[in-house]
MARBA-3410 file (N, C-alpha, C, O; in Angstrom, 1 decimal):
117
-34.4,-70.8,-97.9,-33.4,-70.8,-98.2,-32.1,-71.7,-98.3,-31.6,-72.4,-97.4 ~ -31.4,-71.7,-100.0,-30.3,-72.6,-99.8,-29.6,-72.6,-99.4,-29.1,-71.5,-99.4 ~ -28.8,-73.7,-98.9,-27.6,-73.6,-98.9,-26.5,-74.0,-99.4,-26.7,-75.1,-99.8 ~ -25.4,-73.7,-99.5,-24.5,-74.7,-100.2,-23.1,-74.5,-99.5,-22.8,-73.6,-98.7 ~ -22.2,-75.7,-99.8,-21.0,-75.8,-99.0,-19.7,-74.9,-99.7,-19.7,-74.8,-100.9
-18.7,-74.4,-99.0,-17.8,-73.6,-99.7,-16.3,-74.4,-100.2,-15.4,-74.7,-99.5 ~ -16.4,-74.6,-101.5,-15.0,-75.1,-101.7,-14.2,-75.3,-101.5,-13.8,-76.5,-101.7 ~ -13.2,-74.2,-100.9,-12.4,-73.9,-100.5,-12.1,-74.5,-98.5,-11.2,-75.3,-98.2 ~ -12.8,-73.9,-97.8,-12.9,-74.0,-96.1,-14.3,-75.0,-95.6,-14.6,-75.1,-94.4 ~ -15.2,-75.9,-96.7,-16.4,-76.1,-96.1,-17.6,-75.7,-95.3,-18.5,-76.4,-95.0
-17.6,-74.6,-95.1,-18.3,-73.3,-94.6,-20.1,-74.0,-94.7,-20.1,-75.2,-94.4 ~ -21.0,-73.7,-95.0,-22.2,-74.0,-95.1,-22.7,-72.2,-95.2,-22.6,-71.5,-94.1 ~ -23.2,-71.8,-96.1,-23.4,-70.7,-96.2,-24.5,-70.4,-97.5,-24.6,-70.9,-98.6 ~ -25.2,-69.3,-97.1,-26.4,-69.2,-98.3,-26.3,-68.8,-99.7,-25.6,-67.9,-100.1 ~ -26.9,-69.5,-100.2,-25.9,-69.2,-101.9,-26.5,-68.0,-102.4,-26.2,-67.8,-103.6
-27.2,-67.0,-101.7,-27.4,-65.5,-102.2,-25.9,-64.7,-102.2,-25.5,-63.7,-102.7 ~ -25.4,-65.3,-101.5,-23.9,-64.3,-100.7,-23.4,-64.7,-101.9,-23.6,-65.8,-102.5 ~ -22.6,-63.6,-102.3,-21.4,-63.6,-103.2,-20.3,-64.4,-102.7,-19.8,-64.8,-103.8 ~ -19.7,-64.8,-101.8,-18.9,-65.4,-101.3,-19.0,-66.2,-99.5,-19.8,-66.0,-98.7 ~ -17.9,-66.9,-99.4,-18.1,-67.7,-98.6,-17.9,-66.5,-97.1,-16.9,-65.8,-97.0
-18.7,-66.5,-96.4,-18.4,-65.6,-95.0,-17.1,-66.3,-94.2,-16.1,-65.6,-93.9 ~ -17.2,-67.1,-94.0,-15.8,-67.4,-93.3,-14.3,-67.4,-93.8,-13.4,-66.9,-93.1 ~ -14.3,-67.9,-95.0,-12.9,-67.9,-95.6,-12.7,-66.8,-96.7,-11.6,-66.6,-97.2 ~ -14.0,-66.2,-97.0,-14.0,-64.7,-97.8,-13.7,-65.5,-99.2,-12.7,-65.0,-99.8 ~ -14.0,-66.4,-99.8,-13.5,-67.2,-101.4,-14.8,-67.3,-101.7,-15.8,-67.2,-101.1
-14.6,-67.6,-103.1,-16.1,-68.1,-104.0,-15.0,-68.6,-105.2,-13.7,-68.7,-105.2 ~ -16.1,-68.8,-106.2,-15.9,-70.0,-107.1,-15.5,-69.4,-108.4,-16.2,-68.4,-108.3 ~ -14.9,-69.4,-109.5,-14.5,-68.5,-110.5,-15.3,-69.4,-111.4,-14.8,-70.3,-112.1 ~ -16.5,-69.2,-111.5,-17.7,-69.8,-112.6,-17.4,-69.4,-114.0,-17.4,-70.4,-114.7 ~ -17.3,-68.2,-114.9,-16.8,-68.1,-115.9,-15.7,-66.5,-116.3,-15.7,-65.4,-115.7
-15.0,-66.9,-117.3,-13.9,-65.8,-117.2,-14.5,-64.7,-117.9,-15.7,-64.4,-118.0 ~ -13.6,-64.0,-118.5,-14.5,-62.5,-119.0,-14.8,-62.9,-120.5,-15.3,-62.0,-121.3 ~ -14.4,-64.1,-120.9,-15.1,-64.3,-122.4,-16.1,-65.5,-122.5,-16.6,-66.0,-123.5 ~ -16.2,-65.7,-121.0,-17.2,-66.5,-121.1,-17.0,-68.2,-121.0,-17.9,-69.1,-121.0 ~ -15.6,-68.5,-120.8,-15.9,-69.9,-120.8,-15.3,-69.9,-119.2,-14.7,-69.2,-118.4
-15.8,-71.2,-119.2,-15.5,-72.1,-117.6,-14.0,-71.9,-117.1,-13.1,-72.2,-117.8 ~ -14.0,-71.4,-115.6,-12.6,-71.8,-115.4,-12.7,-72.6,-114.0,-11.9,-73.5,-113.8 ~ -13.9,-72.3,-112.8,-13.8,-73.4,-111.9,-12.5,-73.3,-110.7,-12.4,-74.0,-109.7 ~ -11.8,-72.7,-111.0,-10.8,-71.9,-109.7,-11.4,-71.4,-108.9,-12.6,-71.0,-109.0 ~ -10.6,-71.3,-107.6,-11.1,-70.4,-106.7,-10.6,-69.3,-106.4,-9.4,-69.1,-106.4
-11.6,-68.2,-105.9,-11.1,-66.7,-105.9,-11.0,-66.7,-104.3,-11.8,-67.1,-103.5 ~ -9.6,-66.1,-104.3,-9.2,-66.0,-102.8,-8.8,-64.5,-102.6,-8.1,-63.9,-103.5 ~ -9.1,-64.1,-101.8,-8.9,-63.0,-101.0,-8.0,-62.5,-101.2,-7.6,-63.5,-101.8 ~ -6.9,-61.4,-101.5,-5.8,-61.0,-101.4,-5.6,-59.7,-100.7,-4.5,-59.5,-100.0 ~ -6.5,-59.0,-100.7,-6.1,-57.3,-100.1,-7.7,-56.9,-99.7,-8.8,-57.5,-99.9
-7.4,-55.5,-99.0,-9.3,-54.6,-99.0,-8.7,-53.7,-99.7,-7.5,-53.7,-100.0 ~ -9.8,-52.9,-99.9,-9.5,-51.4,-99.9,-10.9,-50.6,-100.2,-12.0,-50.9,-100.6 ~ -10.2,-49.4,-99.9,-12.1,-48.5,-99.5,-11.5,-47.7,-101.0,-10.3,-47.6,-101.2 ~ -12.3,-47.2,-101.6,-12.5,-46.9,-103.0,-13.5,-45.7,-103.0,-14.7,-45.7,-103.2 ~ -12.8,-44.8,-102.7,-13.6,-43.4,-102.7,-14.7,-43.3,-101.4,-15.9,-43.1,-101.4
-14.0,-43.5,-100.4,-14.8,-42.8,-99.2,-15.8,-43.8,-99.0,-16.2,-44.0,-97.9 ~ -16.3,-44.5,-100.0,-16.6,-45.8,-99.9,-16.8,-47.1,-99.0,-16.3,-47.1,-97.9 ~ -17.4,-48.2,-99.5,-17.0,-49.5,-98.4,-16.2,-50.5,-98.7,-15.8,-51.0,-99.8 ~ -16.1,-50.9,-97.2,-14.3,-51.6,-97.6,-14.8,-52.7,-99.0,-16.0,-52.7,-99.3 ~ -13.9,-53.6,-99.7,-13.9,-54.1,-100.5,-13.1,-55.2,-100.7,-11.9,-55.0,-100.8
-13.6,-56.2,-100.8,-12.7,-57.5,-100.8,-11.4,-57.3,-102.6,-11.5,-56.9,-103.8 ~ -10.6,-57.5,-102.1,-10.2,-57.3,-104.2,-9.5,-59.3,-103.8,-8.8,-60.0,-103.1 ~ -10.0,-59.4,-104.6,-9.5,-61.3,-104.9,-9.4,-61.8,-106.4,-10.0,-61.5,-107.4 ~ -8.2,-62.9,-106.3,-7.3,-63.3,-107.5,-7.8,-64.5,-107.5,-8.2,-65.0,-106.4 ~ -7.9,-65.1,-108.4,-8.4,-66.7,-109.2,-7.3,-67.4,-108.6,-6.2,-66.7,-108.6
-7.1,-69.0,-107.9,-6.0,-69.5,-108.1,-5.7,-70.1,-109.4,-4.5,-70.4,-109.6 ~ -6.8,-70.4,-110.4,-5.9,-71.3,-111.4,-5.6,-69.9,-112.6,-4.5,-69.5,-113.0 ~ -6.9,-69.4,-113.0,-6.5,-68.0,-114.1,-5.9,-67.0,-113.7,-5.0,-66.6,-114.5 ~ -5.9,-66.2,-112.6,-5.0,-65.0,-111.8,-6.2,-64.1,-112.5,-5.6,-63.0,-112.5 ~ -7.5,-63.9,-113.0,-8.4,-63.2,-112.9,-8.9,-62.1,-111.4,-9.0,-62.5,-110.3
-9.1,-60.9,-111.8,-8.8,-60.2,-110.2,-10.2,-59.6,-110.6,-10.5,-59.4,-111.8 ~ -11.3,-59.4,-109.3,-12.3,-58.8,-108.7,-12.3,-58.1,-107.9,-11.3,-57.9,-107.2 ~ -13.9,-57.6,-107.8,-13.6,-56.7,-106.3,-14.9,-57.6,-106.2,-15.4,-58.3,-107.0 ~ -15.3,-57.1,-104.1,-16.4,-57.9,-103.9,-16.7,-56.9,-103.1,-15.8,-56.1,-103.2 ~ -17.6,-56.7,-102.3,-18.3,-55.6,-101.1,-18.1,-56.2,-99.8,-18.4,-57.4,-99.8
-17.7,-55.8,-99.0,-17.6,-56.8,-97.4,-19.1,-56.5,-97.0,-19.8,-55.5,-97.0 ~ -19.5,-58.1,-96.4,-20.7,-57.9,-95.9,-20.6,-58.1,-94.2,-19.7,-58.4,-93.4 ~ -22.1,-57.7,-94.1,-21.9,-57.5,-92.6,-21.7,-59.3,-92.0,-21.0,-59.4,-91.0 ~ -22.0,-59.9,-92.4,-21.8,-61.4,-92.1,-20.5,-61.8,-91.9,-20.1,-62.5,-90.9 ~ -19.7,-61.2,-93.0,-17.8,-61.9,-93.2,-17.0,-61.8,-91.5,-17.1,-60.7,-90.9
-16.5,-62.6,-91.2,-15.6,-62.8,-90.6,-15.0,-61.8,-90.4,-14.4,-61.4,-91.3 ~ -14.9,-61.2,-89.2,-14.2,-59.9,-89.0,-12.4,-60.0,-88.7,-11.6,-59.1,-88.9 ~ -12.3,-61.2,-88.3,-11.1,-61.7,-88.0,-9.8,-62.8,-89.3,-8.6,-63.1,-89.3 ~ -11.3,-63.0,-90.2,-9.8,-63.2,-91.5,-9.6,-61.6,-92.4,-8.7,-61.1,-93.2 ~ -10.9,-61.0,-91.8,-11.0,-59.7,-92.9,-10.0,-58.9,-92.0,-9.5,-57.9,-92.5
-9.6,-59.1,-90.9,-8.2,-58.4,-90.4,-7.0,-58.6,-90.8,-6.2,-57.8,-91.2 ~ -6.8,-60.4,-90.9,-6.3,-60.9,-91.3,-5.3,-60.3,-93.0,-4.1,-59.9,-93.2 ~ -6.4,-60.4,-93.9,-5.8,-60.3,-95.2,-5.3,-58.5,-94.9,-4.2,-58.1,-95.0 ~ -6.3,-57.8,-94.6,-6.0,-55.9,-94.1,-4.5,-56.1,-93.8,-3.9,-55.5,-94.6 ~ -3.7,-56.9,-92.9,-2.5,-56.4,-92.0,-1.5,-57.3,-93.1,-0.5,-56.6,-92.9
-1.1,-58.3,-94.0,-0.4,-58.7,-94.8,0.5,-58.2,-95.5,1.6,-58.8,-95.8 ~ 0.1,-56.7,-95.9,0.9,-55.8,-96.0,2.3,-55.4,-95.0,3.4,-55.1,-95.5 ~ 2.1,-55.5,-94.0,2.5,-54.4,-92.8,3.0,-56.3,-92.2,4.0,-56.1,-91.6 ~ 2.6,-57.7,-92.2,3.2,-58.9,-92.0,4.6,-58.8,-92.7,5.7,-58.8,-92.2 ~ 3.9,-58.5,-94.3,5.0,-59.5,-95.0,5.5,-58.1,-96.2,5.3,-58.3,-97.4
6.0,-57.2,-96.0,6.3,-56.1,-97.2,7.1,-56.5,-98.6,7.6,-57.5,-99.0 ~ 7.0,-55.3,-99.2,6.8,-56.3,-100.1,8.2,-56.0,-100.7,8.5,-55.9,-101.9 ~ 9.3,-55.9,-99.5,10.6,-55.2,-100.3,11.5,-56.1,-98.7,10.7,-56.3,-97.7 ~ 12.7,-56.4,-98.5,13.1,-57.1,-97.7,14.0,-55.5,-96.6,14.9,-54.7,-96.8 ~ 12.6,-55.8,-94.8,13.5,-55.4,-94.2,14.7,-54.9,-93.8,15.0,-53.8,-93.4
15.4,-55.9,-93.8,16.6,-56.2,-93.2,17.7,-55.3,-94.2,18.7,-54.8,-93.7 ~ 17.2,-55.1,-95.4,18.0,-54.4,-96.5,17.1,-52.8,-96.7,17.1,-52.3,-97.8 ~ 16.5,-52.4,-95.7,16.0,-51.0,-95.5,17.3,-49.7,-96.0,17.2,-48.8,-96.9 ~ 18.1,-50.0,-95.2,19.6,-49.1,-95.4,20.2,-49.2,-96.4,20.2,-48.1,-96.9 ~ 20.7,-49.9,-97.0,21.1,-50.4,-98.5,20.6,-49.8,-99.4,21.1,-49.0,-100.2
18.9,-50.4,-99.3,17.7,-49.6,-100.6,18.4,-48.1,-100.8,19.1,-47.4,-101.7 ~ 17.9,-47.9,-99.5,18.1,-46.3,-99.6,19.2,-45.5,-99.7,19.0,-44.3,-99.8 ~ 20.4,-46.1,-99.8,21.3,-46.0,-99.9,21.4,-45.7,-101.4,21.4,-44.5,-101.8 ~ 21.5,-46.9,-102.2,21.4,-47.3,-103.7,20.4,-46.3,-104.5,20.4,-46.4,-105.7 ~ 19.5,-45.5,-103.8,18.6,-44.8,-104.3,18.8,-43.4,-104.2,18.0,-42.5,-104.6
20.2,-43.0,-103.6,20.5,-42.3,-103.1,20.1,-41.1,-101.8,20.2,-39.9,-101.9 ~ 19.6,-41.8,-100.9,18.9,-41.1,-99.9,20.0,-40.8,-98.7,21.2,-41.3,-98.8 ~ 19.8,-40.3,-97.8,20.7,-39.8,-96.5,20.5,-41.4,-95.8,21.5,-41.6,-95.2 ~ 20.0,-42.1,-95.7,19.9,-43.4,-95.0,19.7,-43.2,-93.6,20.0,-44.2,-93.1 ~ 19.4,-42.4,-92.9,19.2,-42.2,-91.9,17.7,-40.6,-92.0,17.5,-39.9,-93.0
16.8,-40.5,-90.5,15.5,-39.7,-90.7,16.2,-38.5,-89.8,15.4,-37.6,-89.7 ~ 17.5,-38.2,-89.3,18.0,-37.2,-88.2,17.2,-36.3,-89.1,16.8,-35.6,-88.2 ~ 16.9,-36.0,-89.9,16.6,-34.3,-90.1,14.8,-34.4,-90.1,14.3,-33.3,-90.1 ~ 14.1,-35.3,-90.2,12.9,-35.5,-90.4,12.3,-35.1,-89.6,11.3,-34.6,-90.1 ~ 12.3,-35.2,-88.2,11.6,-34.9,-86.9,11.7,-32.9,-87.1,10.7,-32.2,-87.1
12.9,-32.3,-87.3,12.9,-31.4,-86.8,11.8,-30.2,-87.0,11.1,-30.3,-88.0 ~ 11.4,-29.2,-86.4,10.9,-28.3,-86.7,11.6,-27.2,-87.1,11.0,-26.2,-87.5
END
């Protein structure tokens, strides 16, 4: 079994794996046109397609290409949870302006009737 060093974090791992089990990054060797890229694919999200296995969504830091890779049993669970929780920790909208945004969209701006049965 040949080992390689992760270009992102320096962890040594089995070259048969698609990505580093510690930081979950990999090297983007060639793009869709067959040209060399050499950028680092960084995991940006986690998804589950059609009740299947969870997968990482990865984006190349150099060219912006996207790809998915299955999550492997050796992958660091803390890193996976960190990636999966990013949208909750950093929502794509300003939480402090939620009331203002709701008003602008014509909503009531409160949830007073939401829980009534």
